[in-house]
N, C-alpha and C positions, 0 to 999 in steps of 0.2 A: 343212663347216659354213657357214651363211649367216646374214645378218641377218634376224631374224624379228620379227613383231609378234603378240602374243596379245591377243585381245579377249574379254572375259567379260561377259555380261549376267546379271541377277539376277531371281529370282522372289519375293524378300522383301527387306526392308531389311537393310543391312549394319551391324553393330555398329561404331561409330566411337570408342568410349571407350577408347582405348589409346594408350600413349606410343610404341609401336613401329610403324614402317612395315611393310607386308606385302611380302616380297620373292618374286620369281618363282622363284628357285632354292630357297627354302624350301618353296614349294608343290610344286615338282617333286620335292624330297627326300621329302616326305610321300607323294607318289604312288609313288615307288620303294619306300618302306617298306611301303605297302599291298600292292604287287605281290609283294614278297618274302615278306610275311606270308602271302599267299594260296598261295604255293608251298611253305609249310612251313618257312621260314627260322627258325632258333633265335635269330638276332640281327638282326632286320629293320631296326632303327634303325642299326646299324653298317653294314649294306649300303647305306644311303642316304647315307653320308659321301662316296662317290666318284661324282660326276656327270659325269666326264670323257668318258664314252662318248657323251654327247649335248649337253654344254655346254662351250663354250670358257672359258678363264680367263686372267687376266693373268699376267705373269712376276713373279719375285722372291719373297722370303720372305713379304711381306705381300700375297699375291695375293687376288683376288676372282673369283667366277664372273662371266662376262659376261652378267649378267641383271639387269634393273632392278627397282626397286620397282614396285608397282602404282600407277598414276595414275588416280584415280577422277573421273568426271564426275557431279556430283550431279543428281538429278532432283527433289529436294524440299529443304525446310529440314530442320534437325536436329530430331528428335523425341525427347522425353524421357519416360521411363517409370519409375515406382517399382517396384523389383524386390526380391524376398525370396530369400535363399539357400535352396537346396533343403533342406527340413527339415519336421518335423512341428510346426506352430505351437502346437497345444494343449500338446504335451509341452514345447516350448521355454518357454512362459510358466509352466507348472506348475513346471518346474525352477527358473526364475528366481525365482518367488515363494518356493519353499522355500529358496533360497539366501539371500534377503534377510530373510525372516521370522525373527525371533529375534535379529537383529543390532541392537544399540543399543536394546533394549527399555527403556522407562522409563514412569513414571506418565503422562507426557504423550504417549508414543508406544507404545501397547500392542502395535502390530504391528511395532515396530522401525523401521528406516530406510526401509522401503517405505511410500510414500504413494499409496494407490490413486487418489486424486483428481487427483494431479499426476504420476504415474509416467511416465517417458519412457525410451526405449531410446537409449543413447548409441552411435550407429553409427560414430563416428569414433575411439573408443578403448575400451580395457577389454575385458571379457568379451564384450560384444555387438558388437564391431567387425566391420563387414562383413555383419551379418545382413540389413541393409536398405540399399539404395543407389539412387541415381538413375542410370539408364543412358541412353546416347545412341545413337541409330541414325538412319540416313538412307537413303532410297531413292536408288539410283544408276542413272543411265542406262546406264553401262558402266564397266568397269575396263580399262585398257590397260597392257601391259608389253612390253618389248623384250629381245631376247637374241641372242647369236651361238651357233647350235647346229644340231642335226639336227632337222628339222621333224617327221618321222614319230615318232621316239622321244620327243621332248618332248610331242607331242600324246598319245601312248599313256599316258604317266605322268600328265599333267595331267587326263586324262579319268577317272582314278581318284578325283578329288575330287568331293565333292557340295556342299560349302560353302566359303566364303571368310571369314576373320575369326573373331573370338571368339564363343562361345556358339552354335555351330552346332547343338548339341543342342536348343536352344530355337527353332530354325528360322531364325535370322539368317543372311544371306549365302547363301541357297540359289541355286545356279547354275542358270540357265535354259539358257544355251548357252555354249560355249567354242569358239573357232575360232583357227587360226593361219594367217597369211599372210606372204608375203615383205614385209619392211620396205621402204618407199619410199627413194629415194636420200637424201632429207633426214632420214630416221630411222635411218640406219645406225649413228650414234653414240649413239642414245637409250638403249642398255643402260647408259650411264654415269649415268643418273638413279638413283643409288644411293649408298650410303656407299663412298668410295674412299680408298685410301692417299693421303697428302699429295702424294706424287710423281707420282701418276697424273693425266693430263689429264682435265678434266671435259668434260661435253657442251657443244658450242658454244652460246653465248648464255645459259648457265644460271649463276646465281650460287651459290657454295658457301660454307659456313661451317665453321670448324673446331669439332669436337665430340669428346667421349669416347663411343665407340660400338663395337659389334662389327661387324666387316666380313665375317664369315662366320657361318652358322648354327651353333649356336642364337643368334639375335640378342638373346634376352632374358638371356643369361648374363653378368651384369655384371662378373664377375671376369675376363672375357676382353676387356674394352673396351680400345681403344687410341686414340691421337689420330688422327683421320681427318677427312675432310670430307664433308659431306652437302649435297645440292642444296636450294635454297630453292624449294619447289614448292607 
């Protein structure tokens, strides 16, 4: 295994409204899952748990894959767009009207609590939470990541990906190109640009902060958070 650098360019903006960094090992695991699925595996996600055939890892009980988070180079400012959850709007509003009509009817309020002239959807709480939200995306010049691994195998699995980031089904984060090259001498420790156990040395010249986070995928699984350190990038 050798120090590697992954470079990704994009054909569409990347969805940036997320609290979680995007890790190279998580993308590789997704590629393993897709490959296992295409071969008829009955438990393709379980097959993606072990990446040791093409990624190196640290020692100890609190080990991590030697694969960094993606570091993005923006090509534009952040763009905002009002989005609606996938649904049938006509049915949504009809059901909403039927729910409120008849509640709190009085002589002064013949339609009940619903007020057609001032009616608003409360997207932050209650039954309508998340129906509508403001999304953030950004054009990226590229994303870079570093790893200690097998170049051919890592490339094979990463090329199974078509998008990076959330809401790929809506076209965000469409991959234009993906390439892997040997990391330069100054980049050999850049795989440490990721969540690390407290005892693990960080990347040279990079500041780290102590946080509660997951050090292995799935990175969103809050019940598996531990005290670790993350780079300030």
